[in-house]
Backbone as ProteinMPNN parsed JSONL, in Angstrom:
{"seq_chain_A": "MAWRALQSSHLMGVEYDDETHEPQILTFQFVNGAIYRTAYPVPRTSVDSLLQSSSAGSYFHSKIEPVFGMVKLADGTTKSGRRSTRNFRR", "coords_chain_A": {"N_chain_A": [[91.155, 116.223, 114.175], [88.975, 115.751, 111.544], [88.234, 113.042, 109.238], [90.014, 113.422, 106.252], [90.017, 113.761, 102.762], [92.514, 112.748, 100.418], [94.483, 113.771, 97.646], [95.635, 111.423, 95.919], [97.159, 108.571, 94.419], [97.515, 106.373, 95.933], [96.63, 106.766, 98.565], [93.541, 107.213, 100.184], [92.481, 108.773, 102.274], [92.992, 110.578, 105.4], [93.277, 110.772, 108.954], [93.906, 112.682, 111.787], [94.627, 112.311, 115.081], [94.885, 114.259, 117.656], [93.896, 115.014, 120.061], [92.539, 113.263, 121.773], [92.362, 110.164, 123.628], [94.457, 108.833, 122.337], [96.872, 110.499, 121.603], [98.213, 112.359, 118.866], [98.158, 110.435, 116.816], [98.178, 109.131, 113.588], [95.944, 108.155, 111.153], [95.388, 106.218, 108.285], [93.642, 105.587, 105.222], [93.943, 103.441, 102.584], [93.71, 103.286, 98.973], [92.869, 100.753, 98.333], [91.239, 100.165, 100.382], [92.262, 99.257, 102.802], [93.08, 99.965, 106.204], [95.296, 101.752, 108.206], [97.27, 102.754, 111.072], [99.592, 105.023, 112.579], [102.371, 103.739, 114.419], [103.706, 105.156, 116.302], [103.625, 108.405, 117.912], [102.945, 111.255, 115.854], [104.269, 114.353, 114.999], [102.487, 117.47, 114.731], [103.531, 119.163, 112.779], [104.576, 117.433, 110.857], [102.249, 116.256, 109.9], [100.958, 118.484, 108.793], [102.8, 119.019, 106.741], [102.473, 116.7, 105.196], [99.797, 117.05, 104.34], [100.094, 119.311, 102.772], [101.779, 118.522, 100.825], [102.862, 117.929, 97.446], [102.686, 115.376, 96.572], [101.087, 113.171, 98.295], [101.287, 110.4, 98.687], [104.01, 109.819, 98.115], [105.227, 111.378, 100.094], [104.22, 110.131, 102.385], [105.372, 107.512, 102.109], [108.099, 108.118, 102.26], [108.549, 109.823, 104.481], [106.75, 109.357, 106.603], [105.915, 106.561, 107.029], [108.513, 105.087, 107.317], [109.572, 106.337, 109.573], [107.648, 106.533, 111.662], [106.369, 104.101, 111.72], [103.83, 101.543, 111.068], [100.601, 100.251, 111.874], [98.354, 97.746, 111.157], [94.894, 98.127, 110.877], [92.559, 97.355, 109.56], [91.748, 95.141, 106.895], [90.584, 96.089, 104.652], [88.293, 94.976, 103.606], [84.881, 94.109, 104.212], [82.878, 91.767, 106.135], [81.007, 90.935, 104.301], [82.38, 91.044, 102.0], [82.619, 93.458, 100.799], [84.336, 96.526, 100.143], [85.724, 98.351, 102.8], [84.963, 101.669, 103.796], [85.516, 105.14, 104.589], [83.911, 108.22, 105.432], [84.992, 110.878, 103.758], [86.133, 114.206, 104.056], [86.438, 116.926, 101.942]], "CA_chain_A": [[90.902, 116.493, 112.77], [88.081, 114.781, 110.911], [88.801, 112.391, 108.058], [90.187, 114.302, 105.096], [90.406, 113.101, 101.517], [93.816, 113.124, 99.86], [94.659, 113.613, 96.205], [96.731, 110.467, 95.843], [96.808, 107.309, 93.778], [97.708, 105.32, 96.93], [95.946, 107.069, 99.818], [92.216, 107.833, 100.066], [92.271, 109.811, 103.267], [93.791, 110.572, 106.615], [92.71, 111.387, 110.146], [94.94, 112.943, 112.787], [94.042, 112.369, 116.409], [95.827, 114.902, 118.566], [93.175, 115.572, 121.199], [91.841, 112.28, 122.599], [93.17, 109.216, 124.402], [95.622, 108.4, 121.566], [97.337, 111.739, 120.992], [99.15, 112.438, 117.752], [98.134, 109.228, 115.991], [97.744, 109.393, 112.226], [95.277, 106.984, 110.582], [95.29, 106.302, 106.832], [92.942, 104.573, 104.449], [94.51, 103.31, 101.248], [92.691, 103.157, 97.932], [92.346, 99.38, 98.341], [90.347, 100.053, 101.522], [92.976, 98.916, 104.033], [93.248, 101.075, 107.139], [96.472, 101.647, 109.07], [97.583, 103.916, 111.887], [101.002, 105.057, 112.931], [102.712, 103.041, 115.648], [104.246, 106.154, 117.221], [103.069, 109.746, 117.713], [103.418, 112.056, 114.723], [104.092, 115.778, 115.299], [101.561, 118.221, 113.865], [104.273, 119.717, 111.633], [104.669, 116.381, 109.83], [100.913, 116.117, 109.326], [100.764, 119.644, 107.926], [103.635, 118.81, 105.548], [101.794, 115.677, 104.394], [98.604, 117.636, 103.719], [100.497, 120.332, 101.813], [102.693, 117.911, 99.862], [102.355, 117.753, 96.082], [102.445, 113.943, 96.433], [100.861, 112.621, 99.63], [101.806, 109.035, 98.713], [105.477, 109.862, 98.216], [105.562, 111.897, 101.416], [103.91, 109.054, 103.317], [106.349, 106.425, 101.992], [109.464, 108.538, 102.592], [108.684, 110.584, 105.73], [105.862, 108.9, 107.676], [106.001, 105.116, 107.261], [109.769, 104.598, 107.881], [109.904, 107.006, 110.832], [106.642, 106.331, 112.701], [105.854, 102.738, 111.658], [102.409, 101.397, 110.753], [99.867, 99.135, 112.459], [97.171, 97.485, 110.331], [93.632, 98.078, 111.619], [91.553, 96.655, 108.757], [92.297, 94.694, 105.619], [89.938, 96.762, 103.544], [87.049, 94.358, 103.178], [83.946, 93.767, 105.271], [82.51, 90.347, 106.113], [80.23, 90.65, 103.09], [83.267, 91.127, 100.854], [82.669, 94.83, 100.286], [85.46, 97.313, 100.622], [85.367, 99.285, 103.864], [85.267, 103.055, 103.457], [85.216, 106.188, 105.538], [83.389, 109.406, 104.796], [86.055, 111.868, 103.748], [85.795, 115.611, 103.854], [87.407, 117.591, 101.049]], "C_chain_A": [[90.002, 115.385, 112.233], [88.802, 114.128, 109.734], [88.874, 113.387, 106.914], [90.627, 113.497, 103.896], [91.765, 113.617, 101.075], [93.787, 112.922, 98.354], [95.869, 112.718, 95.994], [96.261, 109.208, 95.137], [96.94, 106.144, 94.758], [96.86, 105.509, 98.184], [94.599, 107.741, 99.569], [92.05, 108.99, 101.027], [93.086, 109.586, 104.513], [92.997, 111.215, 107.745], [93.843, 111.537, 111.159], [94.273, 113.138, 114.129], [95.061, 112.987, 117.361], [95.145, 115.449, 119.819], [92.523, 114.54, 122.116], [92.817, 111.355, 123.304], [94.391, 108.683, 123.648], [96.208, 109.62, 120.853], [98.354, 111.528, 119.869], [99.256, 111.152, 116.937], [97.527, 109.579, 114.639], [97.159, 108.104, 111.664], [95.063, 107.227, 109.095], [94.342, 105.253, 106.292], [93.528, 104.598, 103.046], [93.399, 103.104, 100.23], [92.125, 101.741, 97.856], [91.425, 99.134, 99.532], [91.019, 99.718, 102.835], [93.179, 100.166, 104.892], [94.419, 100.771, 108.074], [96.552, 102.887, 109.949], [99.071, 103.877, 112.209], [101.221, 104.366, 114.27], [103.198, 104.014, 116.723], [103.636, 107.516, 116.928], [103.748, 110.511, 116.575], [103.216, 113.534, 115.079], [103.188, 116.473, 114.284], [102.279, 118.777, 112.634], [104.407, 118.698, 110.508], [103.33, 116.17, 109.137], [100.63, 117.267, 108.377], [101.567, 119.509, 106.64], [103.019, 117.769, 104.625], [100.619, 116.287, 103.64], [98.939, 118.671, 102.655], [101.405, 119.781, 100.711], [102.051, 117.792, 98.485], [102.082, 116.276, 95.781], [102.33, 113.331, 97.823], [101.421, 111.199, 99.742], [103.305, 108.989, 98.865], [105.911, 110.35, 99.584], [105.332, 110.817, 102.476], [105.007, 107.997, 103.305], [107.765, 106.834, 102.38], [109.601, 109.167, 103.974], [107.832, 110.064, 106.885], [106.103, 107.421, 108.004], [107.342, 104.679, 107.872], [110.111, 105.185, 109.257], [108.95, 106.615, 111.961], [106.023, 104.938, 112.699], [104.348, 102.71, 111.411], [101.851, 100.145, 111.422], [98.595, 98.96, 111.639], [95.938, 97.359, 111.214], [92.565, 97.285, 110.883], [92.151, 96.294, 107.412], [91.602, 95.3, 104.417], [88.682, 96.113, 103.04], [86.174, 94.061, 104.398], [83.639, 92.278, 105.198], [81.733, 89.978, 104.869], [81.081, 90.736, 101.829], [83.343, 92.503, 100.234], [83.843, 95.566, 100.894], [84.983, 98.277, 101.706], [85.773, 100.69, 103.438], [84.924, 103.975, 104.611], [84.597, 107.328, 104.763], [84.44, 110.504, 104.891], [85.517, 113.246, 103.449], [86.848, 116.218, 102.948], [87.635, 118.995, 101.49]], "O_chain_A": [[90.266, 114.204, 112.459], [89.848, 114.602, 109.291], [87.914, 114.107, 106.64], [91.511, 112.646, 104.0], [92.121, 114.769, 101.323], [93.137, 112.004, 97.854], [96.998, 113.201, 95.901], [95.096, 108.824, 95.248], [96.515, 105.032, 94.444], [96.422, 104.534, 98.795], [94.519, 108.723, 98.831], [91.547, 110.052, 100.661], [93.768, 108.574, 104.674], [92.158, 112.087, 107.518], [94.638, 110.617, 111.354], [93.444, 114.033, 114.294], [95.987, 112.314, 117.814], [95.731, 116.244, 120.553], [91.993, 114.919, 123.161], [93.966, 111.723, 123.548], [95.289, 108.126, 124.28], [96.06, 109.76, 119.639], [99.216, 110.65, 119.926], [100.326, 110.822, 116.427], [96.491, 110.241, 114.561], [97.817, 107.064, 111.697], [94.615, 108.299, 108.689], [94.246, 104.155, 106.839], [93.599, 105.647, 102.405], [92.269, 102.78, 100.597], [91.012, 101.55, 97.365], [90.889, 98.037, 99.688], [90.408, 99.878, 103.892], [93.415, 101.263, 104.385], [94.515, 99.687, 108.65], [95.986, 103.931, 109.628], [99.718, 102.833, 112.122], [100.358, 104.406, 115.147], [103.109, 103.723, 117.915], [103.177, 107.76, 115.812], [104.959, 110.419, 116.374], [102.103, 113.931, 115.426], [103.144, 116.091, 113.115], [101.686, 118.85, 111.557], [104.357, 119.061, 109.333], [103.279, 115.933, 107.931], [100.118, 117.055, 107.277], [101.073, 119.844, 105.563], [103.04, 117.932, 103.405], [100.465, 116.065, 102.439], [98.153, 118.887, 101.733], [101.754, 120.499, 99.773], [100.844, 117.58, 98.371], [101.341, 115.956, 94.852], [103.336, 113.01, 98.455], [101.97, 110.834, 100.781], [103.825, 108.205, 99.659], [106.847, 109.811, 100.174], [106.166, 110.622, 103.361], [105.52, 107.621, 104.359], [108.557, 105.985, 102.789], [110.662, 109.061, 104.589], [108.166, 110.31, 108.044], [106.454, 107.082, 109.133], [107.328, 103.957, 108.869], [110.866, 104.578, 110.016], [109.386, 106.39, 113.09], [105.229, 104.619, 113.584], [103.673, 103.733, 111.531], [102.527, 99.121, 111.525], [97.843, 99.915, 111.447], [95.926, 96.59, 112.175], [91.75, 96.611, 111.514], [92.957, 97.04, 106.855], [91.997, 95.047, 103.279], [88.047, 96.64, 102.127], [86.685, 93.793, 105.485], [84.102, 91.599, 104.281], [81.786, 88.832, 104.421], [80.583, 90.531, 100.722], [84.053, 92.702, 99.248], [84.283, 95.271, 102.005], [83.958, 98.94, 101.547], [86.806, 100.877, 102.794], [84.14, 103.627, 105.495], [84.748, 107.394, 103.543], [84.739, 110.996, 105.979], [84.567, 113.416, 102.685], [88.043, 116.03, 103.18], [88.414, 119.719, 100.869]]}, "name": "protein", "num_of_chains": 1, "seq": "MAWRALQSSHLMGVEYDDETHEPQILTFQFVNGAIYRTAYPVPRTSVDSLLQSSSAGSYFHSKIEPVFGMVKLADGTTKSGRRSTRNFRR"}
């Protein structure tokens, strides 16, 4: 799944990798630019529920983060001090 934008005050977007060398890994970018991925595989049903949730942030904090853990990939800023971003698809 390509990067997808989320309607959330906490999360900018998400990418679900279920076909390559890191199957079923969910990667998030927060509105502050920080990027995290899940520490453990996430089933497709959980990803679908996140995408269909009325509050992606609440779903993330209650159903994804405590169950699958998070690993920080980027702190949200580049060396020049600019916020890192991804190109999200709506």
